[in-house]
C-alpha positions in Angstrom: -95.3 -109.5 -20.3 -98.8 -109.0 -21.7 -99.5 -108.8 -25.4 -100.7 -105.2 -25.0 -97.2 -104.2 -23.8 -95.5 -105.8 -26.7 -97.8 -103.9 -29.2 -95.6 -101.6 -31.3 -96.7 -98.0 -31.8 -95.1 -96.2 -34.7 -92.3 -98.8 -34.8 -91.6 -98.6 -31.1 -91.8 -101.8 -28.9 -92.9 -100.7 -25.4 -91.8 -104.0 -23.9 -88.2 -103.5 -25.2 -88.3 -99.9 -23.8 -89.3 -101.2 -20.3 -86.7 -103.8 -20.4 -84.0 -101.3 -21.3 -85.0 -99.1 -18.4 -85.6 -102.0 -15.9 -89.1 -101.0 -14.9 -92.6 -102.5 -15.1 -95.6 -101.0 -17.0 -97.3 -100.2 -13.8 -94.3 -98.3 -12.3 -96.0 -94.9 -12.8 -94.9 -91.9 -14.9 -92.5 -90.4 -12.3 -90.6 -93.7 -11.8 -90.5 -94.2 -15.6 -88.9 -90.7 -16.1 -86.3 -91.3 -13.4 -85.3 -94.6 -14.9 -85.0 -93.0 -18.3 -82.7 -90.2 -17.0 -80.4 -92.7 -15.3 -80.2 -94.9 -18.4 -79.5 -91.9 -20.7 -76.7 -90.8 -18.3 -75.1 -94.3 -18.6 -75.4 -94.3 -22.4 -74.3 -90.8 -23.1 -71.3 -90.6 -25.4 -69.4 -88.1 -23.1 -69.4 -90.6 -20.2 -66.5 -93.1 -20.0 -67.6 -96.6 -20.9 -66.2 -100.0 -19.9 -67.0 -101.4 -23.3 -67.9 -99.8 -26.6 -71.4 -98.4 -26.8 -73.9 -98.9 -29.6 -75.4 -95.5 -30.6 -78.5 -97.2 -31.9 -79.4 -98.2 -28.3 -79.7 -94.6 -27.2 -81.6 -93.6 -30.3 -84.1 -96.5 -29.8 -84.4 -95.5 -26.1 -85.3 -91.9 -27.0 -87.9 -93.0 -29.5 -89.4 -95.4 -27.0 -89.5 -92.7 -24.3 -91.3 -90.2 -26.6 -93.8 -92.9 -27.6 -94.6 -93.8 -24.0 -95.2 -90.1 -23.1 -97.4 -89.6 -26.1 -99.4 -92.7 -25.0 -99.7 -91.4 -21.5 -101.0 -88.0 -22.6 -103.8 -89.7 -24.6 -104.7 -92.5 -22.2 -103.7 -91.2 -18.8 -101.6 -94.3 -18.1 -98.4 -96.0 -19.3 -98.7 -98.6 -22.0 -99.4 -102.0 -20.5 -100.6 -100.6 -17.1 -104.0 -101.6 -15.8 -106.9 -99.4 -16.9 -108.2 -97.3 -13.9 -111.7 -98.0 -12.6 -112.9 -94.6 -13.7 -111.8 -95.0 -17.3 -108.6 -94.8 -19.2 -108.3 -91.0 -19.4 -108.6 -89.8 -15.8 -106.9 -86.8 -14.3 -105.8 -88.8 -11.2 -103.3 -90.9 -13.3 -101.7 -88.0 -15.0 -98.5 -86.3 -14.0 -99.3 -83.3 -11.8 -97.6 -81.0 -14.3 -99.8 -82.4 -17.1 -103.1 -82.2 -15.3 -105.4 -79.5 -16.8 -105.9 -76.5 -14.6 -109.5 -75.5 -14.0 -110.6 -72.2 -15.6 -111.5 -69.3 -13.3 -115.1 -69.5 -14.6 -115.3 -73.1 -13.4 -114.1 -72.2 -10.0 -116.8 -69.5 -9.6 -120.2 -70.6 -8.2 -123.1 -71.1 -10.7 -124.8 -67.8 -11.5 -122.0 -65.7 -9.9 -120.0 -63.2 -11.8 -116.2 -63.2 -12.0 -114.9 -59.6 -11.7 -111.4 -58.9 -12.8 -109.8 -55.5 -12.3 -108.1 -54.1 -15.4 -104.4 -53.6 -15.2 -103.2 -49.9 -15.2 -102.0 -48.6 -18.5 -98.4 -47.5 -18.9 -99.5 -43.8 -19.0 -101.3 -44.3 -15.6 -98.2 -45.9 -14.1 -96.1 -43.0 -15.3 -98.5 -40.5 -13.8 -98.4 -42.3 -10.5 -94.6 -42.1 -10.5 -94.7 -38.4 -11.3 -97.1 -37.4 -8.5 -94.7 -38.1 -5.6 -91.9 -36.4 -7.5 -94.0 -33.2 -7.9 -94.8 -33.2 -4.2 -91.1 -33.3 -3.4 -90.4 -30.4 -5.7 -93.3 -28.3 -4.3 -92.3 -28.8 -0.7 -89.3 -26.3 -0.7 -91.5 -23.7 -2.4 -94.2 -24.0 0.2 -91.6 -23.7 3.0 -90.3 -20.4 1.5 -93.7 -19.0 1.1 -94.6 -19.9 4.7 -91.3 -18.3 5.9 -92.0 -15.0 4.0 -95.5 -14.9 5.4 -94.3 -15.4 9.0 -91.5 -12.7 8.8 -93.6 -10.0 7.1 -94.6 -7.3 9.7 -98.3 -7.3 10.4 -99.8 -4.6 12.5 -103.2 -4.7 14.3 -105.9 -2.5 12.9 -105.9 0.9 14.6 -108.9 2.2 16.4 -111.1 4.9 14.9 -110.3 7.4 17.6 -106.6 7.1 17.0 -107.0 8.0 13.4 -109.4 10.9 13.7 -109.4 12.3 17.3 -112.7 13.5 18.5 -114.7 11.5 16.0 -117.1 8.8 17.1 -115.9 5.2 16.7 -118.8 4.1 14.5 -118.4 7.0 12.1 -114.7 6.8 11.5 -114.6 2.9 11.5 -117.1 2.8 8.7 -115.0 5.1 6.6 -111.5 3.8 7.4 -111.9 0.0 7.4 -109.8 0.0 4.2 -107.2 2.5 2.9 -108.5 4.9 0.3 -107.0 7.0 -2.4 -106.1 10.5 -1.2 -105.0 9.4 2.3 -101.9 11.1 3.7 -98.9 9.1 4.8 -99.6 9.4 8.5 -103.1 7.9 8.1 -101.7 5.1 6.0 -99.1 4.2 8.5 -101.6 4.2 11.3 -103.9 1.9 9.3 -101.2 -0.3 7.6 -98.2 -0.1 9.9 -94.7 0.7 8.9 -93.6 -0.6 5.4 -90.7 -3.0 5.0 -88.9 -0.6 2.8 -89.3 2.9 1.1 -87.7 4.5 -1.9 -85.4 7.5 -1.7 -88.3 10.0 -2.3 -90.6 8.3 0.2 -93.1 7.8 -2.7 -93.1 4.0 -3.0 -93.7 1.8 0.1 -93.0 -1.9 0.1 -95.0 -4.4 2.1 -93.4 -7.6 1.0 -95.0 -8.6 -2.4 -97.5 -5.7 -2.0 -96.8 -2.0 -2.3 -98.3 1.5 -2.1 -97.5 4.6 -4.1 -97.9 8.3 -3.1 -98.1 11.4 -5.2 -98.3 14.9 -3.8 -98.1 13.3 -0.3 -101.3 11.4 -0.9 -102.0 7.8 -1.6 -102.3 7.4 -5.4 -102.0 3.7 -6.2 -101.4 0.3 -4.6 -101.1 -3.4 -5.3 -102.3 -6.0 -2.7 -100.8 -9.4 -3.2 -102.6 -12.5 -1.9 -99.4 -13.5 -0.2 -99.4 -10.3 1.9 -102.8 -8.6 1.5 -103.1 -4.9 2.4 -106.1 -3.4 4.2 -107.7 -2.2 1.0 -111.0 -3.0 -0.7 -109.5 -4.5 -3.9 -106.1 -5.7 -5.2 -105.9 -2.5 -7.3 -107.8 0.8 -7.0 -111.0 1.1 -9.1 -110.5 3.0 -12.4 -113.2 5.4 -11.5 -111.6 6.2 -8.2 -108.2 6.8 -10.0 -109.9 9.2 -12.5 -111.6 11.2 -9.7 -108.3 11.5 -7.8 -106.4 12.7 -10.8 -109.1 15.2 -11.7 -109.1 16.6 -8.1 -105.3 16.8 -7.8 -104.0 20.3 -6.8 -100.3 19.8 -7.3 -97.9 18.6 -10.0 -96.1 15.3 -9.0 -92.4 15.5 -8.7 -89.8 13.4 -10.5 -90.3 10.5 -8.1 -94.0 10.3 -8.8 -93.7 7.9 -11.7 -95.5 4.7 -10.8 -93.3 1.7 -10.0 -94.4 -1.5 -11.8 -93.3 -4.7 -10.1 -94.2 -8.4 -10.7 -97.7 -9.3 -9.8 -99.2 -6.0 -11.0 -102.0 -6.3 -13.4 
C-alpha cells in the first residue's frame, strides 16, 4: 500500500481502515460505504459473536470511516485513490447525493430573466375555499326566486280600446301605458290582471312581493318590487302625485283604508 494511504489524518490510519473493511483505496465511495455497513453489522454488540469482541475495534472503525468521508468531501476521492485527470476536486468523483446542485440562475440562459410566481397567501387560499361554499349556499335561493317568478300570474297588456271604448288607440295608449293614481279597480284589473290575493275590504291587492292600495274605490298607493314589477312608472308614487290626489279626494276613507306596510316598502 502506498505511503499516502498510510498517512494518518487526525490520528486515523487510512490503511488500517481499508484493511478492516477489506477494500482498496480505489474501490469508490459507494463500495466503501457498503463494506463499512457490513463490518459494523458484524461488530455490533447486539449480534451474537463466536469469540469475544473488542469494543475498541468498532470505535476505531467509526473514526476511520468519518475521516475518509471528510477527506472525500474536500478532495473528491478516497484517501490513496489516484488523482483524477481533471483535478482532485471534481464533481464526477463525488457521491451523487453530495454533488452540488446548480442554482436556478445558472440554468437560465445568459441575459434572460428568471420569473418566479409568488405563492398565494393564507388569506387568499381561505378566500378561494370560501367562494365555492358561497356558490353552493346561493343556489337554493336562486331556485326559490326563479320558482316564484315563474308561478306569479302575468297578464298581457290590454289594448287601449278595451280600457276606454270609443277612444282612439294612440290617445288612450299614451295615457294608460302605466297605472296612475285615481284609477278605479276595473281599470286596474284590465291593466294589471287579477291580483294573487285581496284583503277582506278589497282595499289591498297583492301581486306577489308587489301590492296596490285603494281608497274610496280609487288607486291610492302601490309598491312595485323588482322581483314582480307592476305596470307603473316608478316603484312608489311620486310625492307630488300623492299630495294632488289627497287634495282632490271627495270622500272619507273607511276603516280599511289604512295603508298596509310590508317588507320592501321604502
